[in-house]
C-alpha positions, 0 to 999 in steps of 0.5 A: 306248123307247130311240128314243122318248126319243131322239125326245123329247129331239131334239124337246124339248131343244136341243143342249147343253142341260141339264135338272136332274131331281135337283140335284146327282144327274141332269140330262138333257142333250142331246148326240151321240155320233158315237163308242162307249161313252164317246165313243171313236173319237168323234175318229176321221173315216172314211167306213168308221166307220159301216159297220164299228160296225153290221158289229160291232153286227149281230155282237154281236146274232147273238151275242146271239140264239145265247147266249140260244137255248142258255141253259136256260129256267130261268135266267130271270134270266140270259135277262133279262139278254140280252134286256135287251143284245139291246134295247140292241144293236137301240137301238144298230144303229138309231141307227148306221144312221139318224145314221152 
Protein backbone atom coordinates (compact mmCIF):
# COMPACT_ATOMS: atom_id res chain seq x y z
CA UNK A 1 0.00 0.00 0.00
CA UNK A 2 2.86 2.38 0.83
CA UNK A 3 4.46 2.07 -2.58
CA UNK A 4 1.09 2.17 -4.36
CA UNK A 5 -0.03 5.39 -2.64
CA UNK A 6 3.36 6.99 -3.41
CA UNK A 7 2.91 5.96 -7.03
CA UNK A 8 -0.54 7.56 -7.11
CA UNK A 9 0.74 10.80 -5.57
CA UNK A 10 3.65 10.94 -8.04
CA UNK A 11 1.32 10.29 -10.97
CA UNK A 12 -1.51 12.65 -10.04
CA UNK A 13 -0.35 15.40 -7.67
CA UNK A 14 2.28 17.97 -8.72
CA UNK A 15 5.25 18.47 -6.40
CA UNK A 16 4.42 20.84 -3.48
CA UNK A 17 0.71 20.83 -4.37
CA UNK A 18 -1.79 20.39 -1.52
CA UNK A 19 -5.22 18.75 -1.57
CA UNK A 20 -7.60 19.47 1.32
CA UNK A 21 -9.23 16.26 2.50
CA UNK A 22 -10.71 17.53 5.79
CA UNK A 23 -10.52 21.32 5.94
CA UNK A 24 -8.22 22.52 8.72
CA UNK A 25 -7.35 18.97 9.76
CA UNK A 26 -6.00 16.73 6.99
CA UNK A 27 -4.28 17.62 3.70
CA UNK A 28 -2.37 15.52 1.18
CA UNK A 29 0.77 17.40 0.15
CA UNK A 30 3.28 16.11 -2.38
CA UNK A 31 6.73 16.69 -0.86
CA UNK A 32 10.00 14.79 -0.93
CA UNK A 33 12.07 14.01 2.16
CA UNK A 34 15.73 13.36 1.29
CA UNK A 35 16.51 12.63 4.94
CA UNK A 36 15.08 10.27 7.52
CA UNK A 37 12.21 10.79 9.97
CA UNK A 38 11.04 14.41 10.17
CA UNK A 39 13.69 15.49 7.66
CA UNK A 40 16.69 14.66 9.83
CA UNK A 41 19.95 14.69 7.83
CA UNK A 42 18.10 16.08 4.77
CA UNK A 43 20.62 18.91 4.33
CA UNK A 44 23.65 16.61 4.46
CA UNK A 45 25.14 16.06 1.02
CA UNK A 46 27.15 12.88 1.26
CA UNK A 47 27.60 10.30 -1.46
CA UNK A 48 27.50 7.66 1.27
CA UNK A 49 24.25 8.86 2.93
CA UNK A 50 22.01 6.54 0.88
CA UNK A 51 24.29 3.57 1.48
CA UNK A 52 24.39 4.22 5.24
CA UNK A 53 20.58 4.50 5.39
CA UNK A 54 20.21 1.28 3.37
CA UNK A 55 22.54 -0.50 5.79
CA UNK A 56 20.67 0.83 8.84
CA UNK A 57 17.32 -0.21 7.31
CA UNK A 58 18.63 -3.69 6.58
CA UNK A 59 19.92 -4.14 10.15
CA UNK A 60 16.58 -2.90 11.52
CA UNK A 61 14.65 -5.36 9.31
CA UNK A 62 16.80 -8.26 10.49
CA UNK A 63 16.37 -7.20 14.14
CA UNK A 64 12.59 -6.96 13.71
CA UNK A 65 12.48 -10.46 12.19
CA UNK A 66 14.56 -11.89 15.03
CA UNK A 67 12.35 -10.26 17.67
CA UNK A 68 9.21 -11.42 15.83
CA UNK A 69 10.37 -15.05 15.77
CA UNK A 70 11.29 -14.88 19.48
CA UNK A 71 7.87 -13.50 20.42
CA UNK A 72 5.44 -16.18 21.66
CA UNK A 73 2.44 -16.91 19.40
CA UNK A 74 -0.02 -15.93 22.13
CA UNK A 75 1.28 -12.31 22.10
CA UNK A 76 -0.75 -11.46 19.00
CA UNK A 77 -0.77 -7.69 19.55
CA UNK A 78 3.03 -7.58 19.85
CA UNK A 79 3.44 -9.73 16.75
CA UNK A 80 0.94 -7.55 14.83
CA UNK A 81 2.85 -4.43 15.85
CA UNK A 82 6.12 -5.99 14.72
CA UNK A 83 4.58 -6.89 11.36
CA UNK A 84 3.47 -3.29 10.88
CA UNK A 85 6.91 -1.95 11.82
CA UNK A 86 8.51 -4.52 9.50
CA UNK A 87 6.23 -3.42 6.64
CA UNK A 88 7.19 0.23 7.17
CA UNK A 89 10.88 -0.68 7.27
CA UNK A 90 10.56 -2.60 3.98
CA UNK A 91 8.82 0.41 2.39
CA UNK A 92 11.61 2.69 3.62
CA UNK A 93 14.26 0.31 2.28
CA UNK A 94 12.59 0.28 -1.15
CA UNK A 95 12.49 4.09 -1.12
CA UNK A 96 16.17 4.32 -0.17
CA UNK A 97 17.19 1.92 -2.94
CA UNK A 98 14.97 3.43 -5.65
CA UNK A 99 15.19 7.14 -4.74
CA UNK A 100 18.47 7.25 -2.77
